[in-house]
PALO-808717 format. One line per 5 residues: their letters; for each residue z, x, y of C-alpha. Coordinates in Angstrom, 3 decimals. Layout:
N
A> Z,X,Y ~ ...
END
This chain:
624
MKNPF> 58.265,-107.165,17.855 ~ 58.527,-103.511,18.164 ~ 59.150,-101.893,21.472 ~ 55.787,-100.633,22.732 ~ 57.455,-97.683,24.499
SIIWR> 58.997,-96.468,21.274 ~ 55.622,-96.624,19.575 ~ 54.027,-94.682,22.425 ~ 56.843,-92.101,22.370 ~ 56.512,-91.727,18.619
HKIIS> 52.747,-91.088,18.996 ~ 53.420,-88.476,21.711 ~ 55.870,-86.638,19.464 ~ 53.325,-86.604,16.641 ~ 50.631,-85.342,19.032
IIIIL> 52.911,-82.563,20.308 ~ 53.691,-81.537,16.734 ~ 49.978,-81.419,15.874 ~ 49.251,-79.321,18.974 ~ 52.058,-76.903,18.070
VLAGA> 50.788,-76.607,14.480 ~ 47.279,-75.845,15.675 ~ 48.568,-73.270,18.164 ~ 50.660,-71.622,15.457 ~ 47.681,-71.476,13.130
YFFFF> 45.633,-69.816,15.849 ~ 48.210,-67.100,16.432 ~ 48.686,-66.628,12.712 ~ 45.017,-66.248,11.792 ~ 43.559,-64.628,14.913
AGKKS> 46.200,-62.941,17.034 ~ 47.921,-61.650,13.891 ~ 44.688,-60.042,12.676 ~ 44.217,-58.165,15.918 ~ 47.560,-56.450,15.519
AMATI> 46.645,-55.426,11.916 ~ 44.189,-52.606,13.081 ~ 45.913,-49.177,13.433 ~ 44.746,-45.749,14.890 ~ 45.521,-42.685,12.739
YTYDT> 45.995,-39.274,14.446 ~ 45.863,-35.973,12.489 ~ 47.621,-33.037,14.150 ~ 47.630,-29.264,13.786 ~ 49.421,-26.438,15.554
AVKGS> 47.994,-23.638,17.700 ~ 48.830,-20.351,15.953 ~ 48.254,-16.669,16.559 ~ 45.959,-14.762,14.218 ~ 42.714,-12.835,13.819
IIQSV> 39.198,-14.234,14.113 ~ 36.063,-12.608,12.791 ~ 32.528,-13.499,13.864 ~ 29.678,-12.522,11.546 ~ 26.010,-13.172,10.762
SGSGQ> 24.468,-13.199,7.306 ~ 21.096,-12.326,5.855 ~ 19.441,-11.586,2.528 ~ 17.315,-8.661,1.417 ~ 16.977,-5.908,-1.159
VSASD> 18.603,-2.610,-2.059 ~ 16.595,0.600,-1.862 ~ 17.163,4.339,-1.841 ~ 17.844,5.721,1.624 ~ 15.101,8.275,1.096
QVSVK> 12.228,8.258,-1.401 ~ 9.538,10.926,-1.492 ~ 6.440,11.278,-3.649 ~ 6.350,15.047,-4.123 ~ 2.705,16.160,-4.060
SQVSG> 1.064,19.476,-4.754 ~ -0.227,21.160,-1.607 ~ -2.604,23.382,-3.549 ~ -4.940,23.038,-6.520 ~ -4.451,24.810,-9.826
DLVSL> -3.707,24.551,-13.524 ~ -0.276,23.277,-14.547 ~ 1.877,26.000,-16.094 ~ 5.044,23.953,-16.594 ~ 6.561,20.559,-15.748
DVVQG> 10.294,21.243,-15.508 ~ 11.895,17.799,-14.984 ~ 12.067,14.419,-16.711 ~ 12.605,10.903,-15.404 ~ 16.218,10.186,-14.472
QAVKS> 17.154,13.872,-14.116 ~ 19.486,14.785,-11.253 ~ 18.140,17.561,-9.038 ~ 19.381,19.675,-6.153 ~ 17.404,20.573,-3.081
GDVLA> 15.070,23.441,-3.992 ~ 15.156,22.873,-7.766 ~ 11.825,23.603,-9.455 ~ 9.901,20.465,-10.431 ~ 6.684,22.125,-11.633
RLDST> 4.730,25.395,-11.540 ~ 0.998,25.979,-11.103 ~ -1.019,29.061,-12.045 ~ -0.562,31.402,-9.053 ~ -2.579,34.418,-10.222
DAQAA> -5.067,34.298,-7.338 ~ -2.350,33.567,-4.779 ~ -0.300,36.521,-6.011 ~ -3.360,38.756,-5.717 ~ -3.828,37.601,-2.120
VNVAQ> -0.203,38.507,-1.376 ~ -0.750,41.970,-2.877 ~ -3.813,42.536,-0.690 ~ -1.935,41.361,2.412 ~ 0.949,43.727,1.587
ANLQS> -1.468,46.654,1.212 ~ -3.129,45.839,4.520 ~ 0.239,45.666,6.226 ~ 1.308,49.019,4.774 ~ -1.960,50.559,5.977
AQLTL> -1.455,49.162,9.479 ~ 2.139,50.380,9.533 ~ 1.038,53.861,8.424 ~ -1.594,53.930,11.118 ~ 1.022,52.936,13.678
QQAGQ> 3.266,55.745,12.521 ~ 0.447,58.258,12.704 ~ -0.569,57.044,16.152 ~ 2.419,58.789,17.672 ~ 1.862,62.074,15.888
NNSQS> -0.444,64.926,16.660 ~ -3.473,64.864,14.396 ~ -4.599,68.277,13.177 ~ -8.170,67.150,12.950 ~ -10.014,67.527,16.241
LTQAQ> -12.341,65.016,17.722 ~ -15.211,67.467,17.217 ~ -14.579,67.690,13.499 ~ -14.378,63.919,13.269 ~ -17.627,63.569,15.180
QALGQ> -19.282,66.136,12.923 ~ -18.044,64.310,9.847 ~ -19.441,61.064,11.221 ~ -22.760,62.761,11.974 ~ -22.958,64.116,8.434
ANDAL> -22.171,60.657,7.071 ~ -24.957,59.156,9.191 ~ -27.372,61.846,7.954 ~ -26.420,61.077,4.376 ~ -26.998,57.395,5.040
TQSQS> -30.419,58.082,6.506 ~ -31.319,60.214,3.502 ~ -30.128,57.585,1.022 ~ -32.142,54.923,2.798 ~ -35.206,57.163,2.658
DLSKT> -34.623,57.793,-1.031 ~ -34.355,54.066,-1.610 ~ -37.683,53.483,0.106 ~ -39.304,56.151,-2.087 ~ -37.724,54.578,-5.137
YEQAF> -39.360,51.249,-4.289 ~ -42.725,53.030,-3.945 ~ -42.220,54.692,-7.308 ~ -41.235,51.363,-8.758 ~ -44.483,49.790,-7.613
NSVAS> -46.379,52.746,-9.080 ~ -44.623,52.181,-12.408 ~ -45.680,48.548,-12.401 ~ -49.241,49.524,-11.492 ~ -49.287,52.022,-14.353
AFSDL> -48.111,49.365,-16.763 ~ -50.808,46.959,-15.662 ~ -53.433,49.643,-16.278 ~ -52.676,49.342,-20.007 ~ -51.213,45.874,-20.570
PTVMS> -54.581,44.067,-20.123 ~ -56.071,46.236,-22.908 ~ -53.161,45.470,-25.189 ~ -53.451,41.741,-24.529 ~ -57.204,41.976,-25.202
DINNI> -56.595,43.719,-28.538 ~ -54.142,40.989,-29.547 ~ -56.564,38.277,-28.498 ~ -59.484,39.870,-30.383 ~ -57.517,39.824,-33.612
INGSS> -56.129,36.318,-33.174 ~ -59.344,34.704,-31.907 ~ -62.083,37.279,-32.904 ~ -64.508,36.892,-35.838 ~ -67.020,39.751,-35.680
STVVQ> -67.060,40.433,-39.422 ~ -69.101,38.288,-41.756 ~ -66.174,38.377,-44.155 ~ -64.024,36.174,-41.903 ~ -66.742,33.883,-40.594
TSGTY> -65.954,31.388,-43.283 ~ -62.331,31.272,-42.076 ~ -63.176,31.213,-38.379 ~ -61.055,34.103,-36.989 ~ -59.360,37.216,-38.245
LNYYE> -55.976,35.483,-38.004 ~ -57.267,32.484,-39.952 ~ -58.606,34.835,-42.579 ~ -55.281,36.585,-42.917 ~ -53.546,33.204,-43.108
DQITS> -55.904,31.919,-45.814 ~ -55.526,35.064,-47.882 ~ -51.728,35.134,-47.574 ~ -51.556,31.486,-48.602 ~ -53.934,31.991,-51.542
YGSTT> -51.794,34.825,-52.806 ~ -48.757,32.566,-52.676 ~ -46.900,34.616,-50.060 ~ -44.596,33.173,-47.413 ~ -46.003,32.247,-43.995
ATLLD> -42.841,33.124,-42.027 ~ -44.608,36.000,-40.281 ~ -47.259,33.586,-39.050 ~ -44.645,31.300,-37.554 ~ -42.971,34.263,-35.807
LGSTY> -46.334,35.361,-34.427 ~ -47.018,31.922,-32.988 ~ -43.821,31.824,-30.899 ~ -43.906,35.451,-29.743 ~ -47.586,35.351,-28.742
TAAKG> -47.099,32.160,-26.733 ~ -44.124,33.679,-24.871 ~ -45.976,36.965,-24.256 ~ -49.108,35.234,-22.987 ~ -47.161,33.004,-20.552
SYSAV> -45.002,35.844,-19.199 ~ -47.991,38.178,-18.855 ~ -50.036,35.605,-16.912 ~ -47.152,34.910,-14.509 ~ -46.301,38.534,-13.768
LAEYK> -49.990,39.426,-13.433 ~ -50.309,36.896,-10.614 ~ -47.130,38.248,-9.066 ~ -48.488,41.830,-9.269 ~ -51.792,40.865,-7.636
SASRY> -49.979,39.342,-4.638 ~ -47.693,42.383,-4.062 ~ -48.213,45.892,-2.699 ~ -46.196,49.050,-2.284 ~ -45.322,47.864,1.226
SDPAV> -43.876,44.568,0.072 ~ -40.272,43.643,0.766 ~ -37.799,45.564,-1.437 ~ -36.589,42.320,-2.933 ~ -40.177,41.424,-3.970
ISKLV> -40.682,44.810,-5.604 ~ -37.308,44.607,-7.394 ~ -38.295,41.241,-8.837 ~ -41.746,42.505,-9.804 ~ -40.214,45.419,-11.719
SDSND> -37.779,43.139,-13.498 ~ -40.442,40.550,-14.408 ~ -42.874,43.291,-15.559 ~ -40.193,44.749,-17.789 ~ -39.565,41.300,-19.275
AAKKI> -43.295,40.708,-19.882 ~ -43.660,44.117,-21.529 ~ -40.812,43.276,-23.926 ~ -42.517,40.033,-24.948 ~ -45.906,41.760,-25.382
SNAVK> -44.246,44.405,-27.527 ~ -42.761,41.657,-29.713 ~ -46.175,39.977,-30.054 ~ -47.820,43.274,-31.093 ~ -45.120,43.821,-33.696
ALGNV> -45.417,40.237,-35.022 ~ -49.226,40.508,-35.367 ~ -48.904,43.857,-37.121 ~ -46.441,42.286,-39.558 ~ -49.020,39.590,-40.435
IQQYR> -51.742,42.176,-41.147 ~ -49.365,44.327,-43.162 ~ -48.318,41.262,-45.196 ~ -51.974,40.568,-45.966 ~ -52.597,44.113,-47.101
DAATS> -49.471,44.122,-49.291 ~ -50.374,40.757,-50.867 ~ -53.978,41.825,-51.576 ~ -52.808,45.066,-53.183 ~ -50.256,43.184,-55.307
NNAVV> -52.979,40.821,-56.523 ~ -55.501,43.667,-57.203 ~ -57.794,42.227,-54.565 ~ -60.045,44.122,-52.193 ~ -58.303,45.069,-48.969
QPFSS> -60.702,44.619,-46.067 ~ -61.238,47.868,-44.117 ~ -61.039,46.125,-40.739 ~ -57.420,45.307,-41.420 ~ -56.603,49.002,-41.423
TQLNT> -58.487,49.524,-38.152 ~ -56.726,46.615,-36.482 ~ -53.358,47.799,-37.715 ~ -53.962,51.266,-36.268 ~ -54.988,49.699,-32.945
LNSDS> -51.803,47.641,-32.818 ~ -49.668,50.704,-33.609 ~ -51.267,52.520,-30.708 ~ -50.748,49.509,-28.439 ~ -47.095,49.335,-29.474
STVNS> -46.560,52.965,-28.466 ~ -48.258,52.351,-25.107 ~ -46.198,49.261,-24.321 ~ -42.932,50.931,-25.397 ~ -43.689,53.869,-23.127
HLVDL> -44.086,51.514,-20.163 ~ -40.891,49.731,-21.153 ~ -38.970,52.988,-20.926 ~ -40.541,53.747,-17.555 ~ -39.841,50.270,-16.119
LSTQQ> -36.247,50.343,-17.351 ~ -35.716,53.745,-15.782 ~ -37.263,52.433,-12.561 ~ -34.810,49.520,-12.499 ~ -31.904,51.910,-12.939
SIQTA> -33.257,54.173,-10.202 ~ -33.415,51.235,-7.790 ~ -29.819,50.263,-8.577 ~ -28.651,53.858,-8.163 ~ -30.478,54.194,-4.833
IQNVN> -28.958,50.958,-3.565 ~ -25.490,52.133,-4.601 ~ -26.071,55.421,-2.777 ~ -27.001,53.548,0.399 ~ -23.927,51.323,0.170
SAKDT> -21.700,54.308,-0.495 ~ -23.189,56.117,2.491 ~ -22.521,53.070,4.656 ~ -18.892,52.991,3.508 ~ -18.554,56.665,4.341
VDQKS> -19.993,56.086,7.808 ~ -17.487,53.237,8.348 ~ -14.591,55.412,7.203 ~ -15.620,58.331,9.388 ~ -16.157,56.011,12.315
QSLDT> -12.701,54.490,11.854 ~ -11.144,57.944,11.595 ~ -12.863,58.973,14.816 ~ -11.664,55.803,16.553 ~ -8.108,56.469,15.343
LKNLT> -8.210,59.985,16.794 ~ -9.534,58.670,20.061 ~ -6.785,56.039,20.206 ~ -4.144,58.718,19.796 ~ -4.913,59.801,23.344
NPISD> -5.117,56.204,24.632 ~ -1.952,55.008,26.473 ~ -2.352,51.484,25.092 ~ -3.185,52.579,21.570 ~ 0.393,51.976,20.416
QGQQL> 0.197,48.406,21.659 ~ -3.048,47.874,19.784 ~ -1.565,49.280,16.581 ~ 1.533,47.128,16.987 ~ -0.661,44.073,17.430
SVQQK> -2.534,45.028,14.270 ~ 0.757,45.298,12.391 ~ 1.822,41.901,13.712 ~ -1.451,40.379,12.594 ~ -1.040,41.880,9.124
ETALA> 2.539,40.594,9.001 ~ 1.306,37.101,9.866 ~ -1.374,37.328,7.223 ~ 1.226,38.396,4.652 ~ 3.537,35.541,5.642
DAQDT> 0.678,33.061,5.282 ~ -0.205,34.453,1.849 ~ 3.421,34.281,0.734 ~ 3.697,30.706,2.021 ~ 0.592,29.758,0.052
LSNYT> 2.059,31.457,-3.015 ~ 5.278,29.453,-2.650 ~ 3.247,26.228,-2.759 ~ 2.374,26.965,-6.391 ~ 6.046,26.361,-7.220
IRAPF> 6.799,22.689,-6.471 ~ 10.456,22.052,-5.579 ~ 12.750,19.090,-4.916 ~ 12.946,18.298,-1.162 ~ 16.590,17.134,-1.332
DGVVA> 19.462,16.304,-3.662 ~ 18.718,13.207,-5.703 ~ 17.310,11.783,-8.901 ~ 13.799,12.008,-10.359 ~ 12.590,8.392,-10.355
SVADL> 9.231,9.071,-12.033 ~ 7.191,12.000,-13.353 ~ 3.403,12.311,-13.496 ~ 1.748,12.122,-16.900 ~ 0.613,15.746,-16.979
QKGDS> 0.408,18.354,-19.719 ~ 0.408,22.146,-19.566 ~ -3.054,23.347,-18.629 ~ -4.066,20.141,-16.818 ~ -5.882,20.628,-13.526
VGGST> -3.779,19.516,-10.556 ~ -5.478,18.570,-7.284 ~ -4.250,19.251,-3.784 ~ -2.891,15.709,-3.381 ~ -1.670,14.986,-6.912
TIATV> 1.791,13.391,-7.084 ~ 3.971,15.483,-9.389 ~ 7.173,13.413,-9.236 ~ 8.979,10.805,-7.138 ~ 12.482,11.807,-5.999
ITNNQ> 15.018,9.382,-4.536 ~ 18.373,10.113,-2.942 ~ 21.650,9.032,-4.470 ~ 22.552,7.282,-1.215 ~ 21.465,3.641,-1.096
IATIS> 20.697,1.207,1.703 ~ 20.143,-2.518,1.988 ~ 17.439,-4.002,4.190 ~ 18.055,-7.615,5.226 ~ 16.186,-10.006,7.495
LNEVD> 17.855,-11.818,10.426 ~ 16.459,-14.410,12.787 ~ 16.135,-13.484,16.450 ~ 19.335,-15.334,17.457 ~ 21.524,-13.528,14.915
AAGVL> 19.789,-10.181,15.456 ~ 20.569,-10.263,19.174 ~ 24.282,-9.761,18.455 ~ 23.896,-6.978,15.890 ~ 24.527,-3.340,16.893
VGQKA> 24.233,-0.052,15.051 ~ 27.577,0.911,13.535 ~ 28.861,-2.606,12.911 ~ 30.579,-3.139,9.563 ~ 29.081,-5.265,6.799
TMTFD> 30.057,-6.673,3.419 ~ 27.459,-7.057,0.668 ~ 27.315,-9.120,-2.500 ~ 24.639,-8.976,-5.193 ~ 22.924,-11.733,-7.136
ALSDV> 22.898,-9.665,-10.339 ~ 26.500,-8.409,-9.997 ~ 28.788,-11.317,-9.281 ~ 31.937,-9.183,-9.467 ~ 30.736,-6.373,-7.182
TMTGH> 31.294,-6.331,-3.414 ~ 30.277,-3.317,-1.335 ~ 30.951,-2.361,2.256 ~ 28.621,-0.598,4.649 ~ 27.564,-0.295,8.252
VSAID> 24.436,-1.052,10.261 ~ 22.337,2.104,10.503 ~ 19.103,0.790,12.030 ~ 17.606,-2.333,13.599 ~ 13.901,-3.065,14.027
TIGTV> 12.791,-2.600,17.617 ~ 9.894,-5.007,17.198 ~ 10.285,-8.274,15.323 ~ 7.959,-9.752,12.725 ~ 6.440,-13.181,13.345
SQGVV> 5.814,-15.420,10.342 ~ 4.817,-19.072,10.768 ~ 6.194,-19.028,14.304 ~ 9.588,-17.619,13.259 ~ 10.640,-14.206,14.575
SYNVT> 12.752,-12.035,12.288 ~ 14.124,-8.496,12.451 ~ 14.869,-6.136,9.589 ~ 18.349,-4.607,9.668 ~ 19.203,-1.532,7.580
IAFDT> 22.741,-1.244,6.175 ~ 23.988,2.077,4.801 ~ 26.474,1.882,1.940 ~ 29.945,3.361,2.603 ~ 30.282,4.261,-1.088
QNDSV> 27.920,4.389,-4.038 ~ 28.058,2.298,-7.211 ~ 25.936,3.189,-10.238 ~ 25.694,-0.512,-11.129 ~ 23.762,-1.210,-7.933
KPGMS> 20.088,-0.379,-8.497 ~ 17.188,-0.098,-6.054 ~ 15.322,-3.395,-5.848 ~ 18.363,-5.654,-6.429 ~ 18.755,-8.722,-4.204
TTAAI> 21.736,-8.699,-1.851 ~ 23.358,-10.893,0.772 ~ 25.101,-9.109,3.642 ~ 27.585,-10.424,6.197 ~ 27.635,-8.298,9.361
VTNIK> 30.783,-8.432,11.491 ~ 29.550,-8.821,15.072 ~ 32.950,-9.345,16.707 ~ 36.637,-9.424,15.804 ~ 39.786,-10.256,17.760
QDVIL> 43.387,-9.959,16.656 ~ 46.611,-11.656,17.784 ~ 44.833,-14.472,19.631 ~ 45.643,-18.207,19.764 ~ 43.596,-20.225,17.295
VPNSA> 43.046,-23.937,16.703 ~ 40.783,-25.674,14.170 ~ 37.194,-26.156,15.289 ~ 37.624,-29.948,14.916 ~ 40.161,-29.944,17.756
IKSNA> 37.647,-28.694,20.341 ~ 35.890,-31.371,22.382 ~ 33.568,-31.046,25.366 ~ 32.168,-33.047,28.239 ~ 30.405,-32.359,31.511
AGNFV> 33.550,-30.755,32.921 ~ 33.926,-28.286,30.055 ~ 35.949,-27.895,26.872 ~ 39.228,-29.727,26.124 ~ 41.553,-30.769,23.307
YVPTQ> 43.670,-33.860,22.745 ~ 47.409,-33.313,22.687 ~ 49.961,-36.015,21.717 ~ 52.072,-37.691,24.411 ~ 54.916,-37.960,21.848
TVNGA> 56.227,-35.193,19.695 ~ 55.272,-35.217,16.061 ~ 58.726,-34.221,14.758 ~ 60.362,-37.519,15.817 ~ 61.605,-37.234,19.406
TSGSS> 59.897,-39.541,21.887 ~ 58.466,-37.599,24.819 ~ 56.960,-40.451,26.758 ~ 53.415,-41.595,27.094 ~ 50.477,-41.006,29.393
ENGAA> 50.065,-43.095,32.466 ~ 47.759,-45.555,30.737 ~ 50.141,-45.915,27.775 ~ 47.860,-43.961,25.330 ~ 49.348,-41.865,22.512
EKQQT> 47.261,-38.742,23.405 ~ 45.888,-37.047,26.471 ~ 43.158,-34.435,27.297 ~ 44.096,-30.797,27.834 ~ 41.457,-28.543,29.414
VTIGL> 41.001,-25.217,27.548 ~ 38.922,-22.058,27.801 ~ 37.505,-20.965,24.442 ~ 36.397,-17.574,23.117 ~ 35.135,-16.609,19.656
ADDNN> 34.607,-19.128,16.888 ~ 34.064,-18.762,13.175 ~ 33.426,-21.337,10.473 ~ 36.990,-22.712,10.698 ~ 38.792,-21.758,13.929
TEIVS> 38.170,-21.305,17.634 ~ 39.912,-18.849,19.942 ~ 41.811,-20.412,22.882 ~ 41.690,-18.059,25.847 ~ 43.709,-20.344,28.146
GLNEG> 45.116,-23.900,28.208 ~ 47.390,-23.765,25.144 ~ 50.326,-21.750,23.941 ~ 51.304,-20.708,20.466 ~ 52.985,-23.651,18.714
DTVVT> 51.332,-26.369,20.787 ~ 50.234,-29.437,18.822 ~ 46.631,-30.622,19.019 ~ 44.808,-33.637,17.626 ~ 42.231,-32.590,15.068
KTTTQ> 41.132,-36.023,13.841 ~ 41.334,-39.678,14.940 ~ 40.571,-42.582,12.574 ~ 41.105,-46.377,12.619 ~ 42.207,-48.485,9.616
AATAS> 43.857,-51.821,8.729 ~ 47.708,-51.913,8.927 ~ 50.490,-54.439,7.988 ~ 51.807,-56.591,10.921 ~ 55.427,-55.898,11.976
SSNSS> 56.612,-59.571,11.845 ~ 56.432,-62.066,8.942 ~ 53.824,-64.748,9.115 ~ 54.746,-66.528,5.859 ~ 55.862,-69.699,7.614
VLSRI> 53.635,-70.944,10.369 ~ 55.975,-73.695,11.254 ~ 58.988,-71.407,11.596 ~ 56.992,-69.200,13.953 ~ 55.901,-72.164,15.914
LGGGG> 59.420,-73.515,16.225 ~ 60.840,-70.023,16.847 ~ 63.169,-70.180,13.914 ~ 64.602,-66.780,12.891 ~ 62.236,-64.788,15.167
GGLGG> 62.644,-62.887,18.363 ~ 59.300,-63.695,19.839 ~ 55.857,-62.254,19.005 ~ 56.385,-58.511,18.638 ~ 54.429,-55.437,17.462
GGAFV> 54.655,-51.632,17.328 ~ 53.373,-48.301,16.003 ~ 54.611,-45.465,13.715 ~ 54.158,-41.668,13.210 ~ 53.890,-40.823,9.493
RPTGG> 53.346,-37.547,7.648 ~ 50.488,-37.623,5.132 ~ 51.585,-38.002,1.512 ~ 51.729,-34.679,-0.237 ~ 52.773,-32.647,2.819
GAGTT> 49.359,-31.788,4.301 ~ 48.689,-29.035,6.793 ~ 48.748,-31.391,9.756 ~ 50.769,-34.421,10.821 ~ 49.390,-37.971,10.878
RTSGT> 50.574,-40.688,13.340 ~ 49.755,-44.355,12.831 ~ 49.804,-46.469,16.009 ~ 49.259,-50.248,16.491 ~ 49.771,-52.816,19.341
TGTTN> 50.203,-56.613,19.405 ~ 49.364,-59.156,22.029 ~ 52.758,-58.672,23.726 ~ 54.521,-55.501,24.845 ~ 58.155,-56.629,24.829
SANSA> 59.003,-54.129,22.051 ~ 57.715,-50.809,20.642 ~ 59.270,-49.034,17.688 ~ 58.368,-45.646,16.191 ~ 59.325,-44.462,12.744
RPGQ> 59.046,-40.538,12.921 ~ 59.323,-38.183,10.052 ~ 62.926,-37.402,9.214 ~ 64.328,-40.701,10.488
END
């Protein structure tokens, strides 16, 4: 029989072994996995350098100055002296308009100025003509004016008498014409109706042309209408009527007499044609035709006599009117001469004459300025962008655009939001690129900023004008451009990557390592961490770096990135049992390592890990 104590002891040993195996498995699968997670630190160094802060915006290129040159006056185009694309200088002639009238106005203004200057010169000299002689000359001129006005009045009376004399005979003449055209007193013509019808029938029967009849029809109608109108006009007038009424009556009477004379002649031609046709055909020529022809010849003489009288009357009226106007001019001249003589003794006469000269000088300057507007010139140096479609002789209005001139200097206008625009100042430098010219970069400076922003869909923007420092023929007005405006720049300042800057309620800080990156151990923070916070004051920042105003020195190392990843445990776990029994091991240990990224990156990377115990810590630094 086996010893029960040995059996119990054997079971205890087996139980202890099982417990140790389970404990080893726990540490292998769970505690070992905890130590496999490592923290990776990426470092960079604070360096000195320059930092540039800028804002960007897009817009378009345009000429710095563009003017539509318009004509300030109206006239006919004499010449168009430029073509599209032509370079011009300030003052170059673009076009010329007909300036004949403007030149005449300048000539008149020059003559008036010379007259005023001569008068001013004479004002200071003794005039040989006395005031009495000037007054006598003015009196004689007034007498001549009175006489010419009296003669004109008499001429109007004589004119009315001439019209009255004409109307004493014209009714008889019209009656004679009417009796022949519409009369039928002879039994010979009763079958035809009237004398005129008889003559027409006979002319037609003889085979003669009826052209004279057609001429008679038009002339008689015109004579009858004119006679009736002027007769009514004559009945409503008198010798005391207004001169204008009498002048018109004379003119209209003369016109009516001409038409009556034509009608008499046309009717006589009809009768003479009849007589010639009857004689040619050996027919009997009616005696009344001879009587009527004699009557018309007498009427023609009477009417022609009145025509001569009425024409002479018209000329007399014109001459009398001219005499009156001439007399008025003489009175004005004599009056001005008298005033000039009087002013010679006036202490302020020189001042008045000087003022007159100044006025004439102003008038001449105005006329010359108007004349200059007929020559259209370029307002500045530049290029002709477009030319109006005009030809020589075309009429040009006072607001017609002749050509569009742009300067050679170019600008870019870009749009910035209100945040970016707040930091932009006139004079700041800018760099521009162009969508159409990938290999062209231009520099410029801010020349203007909108005072008032533009609101679109709740967004406020400001237009900023950038003047080019140099010109490039490849850059054309209208091209799209993107401009970067330098708002601030600092040189020789401490810089760290933007990723190194952290912030909290207390302000800005960076992480710095508690151990040096190049291999020498420098200790750790109080809580055993591999990095610690360093408070900093920051300044400018661009897309990559931030300025450190205080808190770091050149060469200081900062943490720019922290990541966590799986790492290999420091002790072998291939044999659970050996770990459990402690064979070949020195206890459960762990550690961390600083490693430089493969490929020699810009920063330094440190890998750090910890196990469940802290009895050992090893670091493998670059270079060891």
